[in-house]
C-alpha positions as CSV (number, residue, x, y, z in Angstrom):
1,M,66.4,133.5,23.6
2,S,69.0,130.9,26.6
3,E,66.8,132.4,29.2
4,L,63.9,132.0,27.3
5,I,64.7,128.2,26.5
6,T,65.8,127.6,30.2
7,H,62.5,128.8,31.5
8,N,60.5,126.3,28.9
9,G,62.8,123.3,30.2
10,M,62.1,123.9,33.4
11,L,58.2,124.4,33.2
12,F,57.8,121.3,31.1
13,S,60.2,119.1,33.4
14,V,57.6,120.6,36.0
15,F,55.1,119.7,34.1
16,A,56.7,116.5,33.7
17,S,57.4,115.6,37.9
18,L,53.6,116.6,38.2
19,A,51.9,114.4,35.8
20,A,54.2,111.7,37.1
21,L,53.0,112.2,40.4
22,L,49.5,112.3,39.0
23,Y,50.0,109.2,37.1
24,L,51.1,107.2,40.6
25,T,48.7,109.0,42.0
26,R,46.2,107.5,40.2
27,I,47.7,103.8,40.5
28,K,48.0,104.5,43.7
29,N,44.0,105.1,44.1
30,N,43.2,102.4,41.6
31,E,45.0,99.9,44.4
32,L,43.3,101.1,47.4
33,K,40.1,100.9,45.4
34,Q,41.4,96.9,44.1
35,R,41.8,96.7,48.5
36,T,39.1,98.4,49.2
37,R,36.4,95.7,47.4
38,E,38.3,92.9,48.6
39,L,37.8,93.9,52.2
40,D,34.5,94.5,51.2
41,V,34.4,91.2,50.7
42,T,36.1,89.6,53.7
43,R,33.6,91.1,56.1
44,Q,30.4,89.5,53.9
45,A,32.5,86.2,53.8
46,L,33.5,86.0,57.5
47,M,30.0,87.2,58.5
48,E,28.2,84.0,56.2
49,H,31.6,82.1,57.5
50,Y,31.1,82.6,61.6
51,K,27.0,82.2,61.0
52,Y,27.0,78.8,59.3
53,V,30.2,77.6,61.7
54,T,28.0,78.9,64.6
55,L,25.7,76.4,63.0
56,I,27.5,73.2,62.5
57,L,29.2,73.8,65.9
58,K,25.3,74.0,67.5
59,D,24.5,70.8,65.5
60,P,24.7,67.7,67.3
61,A,24.9,65.5,63.8
62,P,28.2,66.5,62.1
63,S,31.3,64.5,64.1
64,L,34.4,65.8,66.2
65,E,36.4,65.8,63.5
66,L,34.3,68.1,61.8
67,K,33.1,70.8,64.3
68,R,37.5,70.7,65.1
69,V,37.9,71.2,61.5
70,M,36.3,74.5,61.0
71,T,37.2,75.7,64.2
72,L,40.7,75.1,63.6
73,M,39.9,77.3,60.3
74,S,38.4,80.0,61.9
75,C,41.1,79.9,64.0
76,A,43.6,80.3,61.2
77,I,41.1,82.8,58.9
78,S,41.3,85.7,62.6
79,T,45.1,85.4,63.1
80,R,47.6,86.9,60.3
81,T,50.1,84.6,61.1
82,A,48.6,81.3,60.4
83,A,46.8,82.6,57.5
84,T,50.4,83.6,55.7
85,D,51.6,80.0,56.6
86,I,49.1,78.8,55.6
87,A,49.0,80.7,51.7
88,R,53.2,80.2,51.8
89,Q,52.5,76.2,52.3
90,F,49.5,75.9,48.8
91,K,52.1,78.5,47.0
92,S,54.8,76.5,47.3
93,G,53.1,73.3,47.1
94,K,53.3,72.3,50.2
95,L,49.5,72.2,51.9
96,K,47.8,69.8,49.1
97,M,44.1,70.1,46.7
98,T,44.0,66.7,47.3
99,P,43.1,63.7,50.0
100,H,45.8,61.5,51.3
101,D,45.2,59.9,54.2
102,E,42.4,58.0,55.7
103,A,41.7,61.2,58.5
104,T,40.8,63.4,54.9
105,D,38.7,60.5,53.4
106,G,36.8,60.4,56.8
107,L,35.8,63.5,56.1
108,V,34.6,63.1,52.0
109,E,32.9,60.4,53.2
110,E,31.0,61.8,56.9
111,L,30.2,65.2,53.8
112,R,29.0,62.8,51.9
113,Q,26.8,61.0,54.3
114,L,25.4,64.1,55.1
115,K,24.7,65.3,50.9
116,I,22.2,62.2,52.1
117,S,20.6,62.3,55.7
118,R,21.7,66.0,55.9
119,P,21.7,68.3,52.8
120,D,21.3,71.4,54.9
121,L,24.0,70.8,57.6
122,A,26.4,69.6,54.6
123,E,25.3,73.1,52.6
124,K,26.0,74.2,55.4
125,F,29.6,73.1,55.5
126,E,29.7,73.7,52.2
127,K,29.2,77.3,53.5
128,A,31.9,77.7,55.7
129,V,34.4,76.4,53.9
130,S,33.3,78.5,51.2
131,T,33.3,81.5,53.5
132,G,36.1,80.4,55.2
133,I,38.7,80.2,52.1
134,T,37.9,83.5,50.9
135,A,38.6,85.4,53.9
136,L,41.4,83.4,55.0
137,F,42.8,85.3,51.4
138,L,41.3,88.9,51.4
139,R,41.5,89.3,54.1
140,W,45.2,90.1,54.7
141,P,46.7,91.4,51.3
142,E,50.0,89.3,50.9
143,N,47.3,86.7,50.7
144,S,45.2,87.8,47.9
145,K,46.4,87.1,44.5
146,M,46.1,83.5,44.9
147,L,42.4,83.8,46.2
148,N,42.1,82.6,41.8
149,Q,44.4,80.1,41.7
150,L,42.7,78.4,44.8
151,R,39.8,77.9,43.1
152,L,40.8,77.0,40.2
153,E,42.5,74.3,41.7
154,M,39.1,73.6,43.8
155,D,37.0,73.7,40.8
156,K,39.0,70.6,39.4
157,N,37.9,68.5,42.3
158,Q,34.9,68.0,44.1
159,S,35.9,67.0,47.3
160,S,39.2,69.4,46.8
161,K,37.4,71.9,49.0
162,V,37.0,69.3,52.2
163,S,40.4,68.0,51.8
164,F,41.4,72.1,51.7
165,T,40.8,72.8,55.0
166,S,41.6,69.4,56.2
167,N,45.2,69.4,55.9
168,I,44.9,73.7,57.0
169,A,43.1,71.8,60.5
170,K,46.2,69.8,60.5
171,F,49.3,72.0,59.1
172,L,47.7,74.2,62.1
173,G,47.3,71.2,64.7
174,N,50.5,69.9,64.6
175,G,52.3,70.5,67.3
176,D,55.7,69.8,66.2
177,N,55.0,73.2,63.8
178,D,54.6,75.9,65.6
179,N,56.6,78.0,62.4
180,H,53.0,79.6,62.2
181,G,52.5,81.7,66.0
182,L,50.1,79.6,66.7
183,G,51.8,77.9,69.4
184,G,51.6,74.5,67.4
185,G,49.1,71.7,68.7
186,N,46.5,72.8,70.8
187,L,44.8,74.9,68.8
188,I,40.6,74.7,70.0
189,G,41.9,76.0,73.4
190,Q,43.0,79.1,72.0
191,C,39.7,79.6,69.7
C-alpha cells in the first residue's frame, strides 16, 4: 500500500511538473508571438519612416533645422543605446513633450506654415515622426512597453510630436552629452 502511495505521489509530481512546464512554455510562446508582432509593426514603420524622411530631405522647402531633426531621429532609431537612452529620459520625465524654447517653437511655427503652403510636406513630416517614434520604441524590446504611454502623452497636445522630436534632436545633438553611445555632438556625419 505504501508503495502505491509513493508511486502515486511520484506520478503526481511528474504531472504537476509537466503542467507547470507547459504553462511556462505557453507564457513564453505568447511573449514571443507578441514580440514578433512588434517587430512586424517596426519593420513596416521603418520602411514608411525612411520613405518619408527621404522625401523631406530631397525637398528644398524644409529648413535645414527640420532636416537635421529628421536625420537625428533616424540615427536614434538605428542605434540601440540612443533609443534606450531616449526611452529612459522619457520615462524619467527629463525628455519633455511640450515646447519650451525658441528652437522648438520655431519648428512648430515652420510646420504650421508648411500646413498652409505645402500641406503635402507637412503630412510627410507628421508621418515620418509618427512612424519614427513607433520604430524608436518598438525596435528594441526594453523600450516597447513605453510606446502606449508616449502615445497618450502625444494625444494631449497637437504640437507634442514636433516638440518631442525636437527634444530628441537636442538630446542627441548636445556635444556635452556622451552617454547615449553616439559620441555626442555632430551625429549628422555619422548617419
